[in-house]
N, C-alpha and C positions, 0 to 999 in steps of 0.2 A: 350106077347112077342112084343117088339117094333122093328122098322126097323133095328136099329143098331144090335141088338141081332140076328135077322134073317139073315142078310147079313154076319155077322161074322161066322156063322155056315153053311150057304148054300153053295153048290157047283154050279158051272156053269159060264156062261158068261153074260155080259150085252150087249144089243143091243140098239142102238140109231138110230131111223129112222126119217127122216124129208122129207117134200115135199114142193116145192115152189108153187107159185100161178098158174104155168102152169101144175102142177101135176107131175113134175119130182121128182122122189124119190131118196134119198141118204141114205145109211145105213153104220154104222160103228160098229165094234165089239170091245167091251171093256171088261176088267176084271169086276168082281163084284164090287159094290161100296165100297169105303173105307171111313169110317166116321172119319173126322179130329177132330171135336168137336160137340157140340150140334147143331150147325147151318151150318156146312160145310161138303160137301160130295165130294170126288174125284173119278174120273174114270180113270183107267190106260189103255192105248190103247194096244191091242194085237199086237205083231209084225206082219208085212205083211206076213211072211211065216207060221203064225198060231201057232208057238211054244209058249207054256205058261210056 
């Protein structure tokens, strides 16, 4: 199974977390990745109130 097949059937949310050089962490909640073509992936942001 490749990643496209996995994410097209998996349920759940995507989480993107980053940190700057001072250690400050930022987190964003996204939908599962959507594959546009063989080279492109899109993440759709979850509304602020959490409705999906």
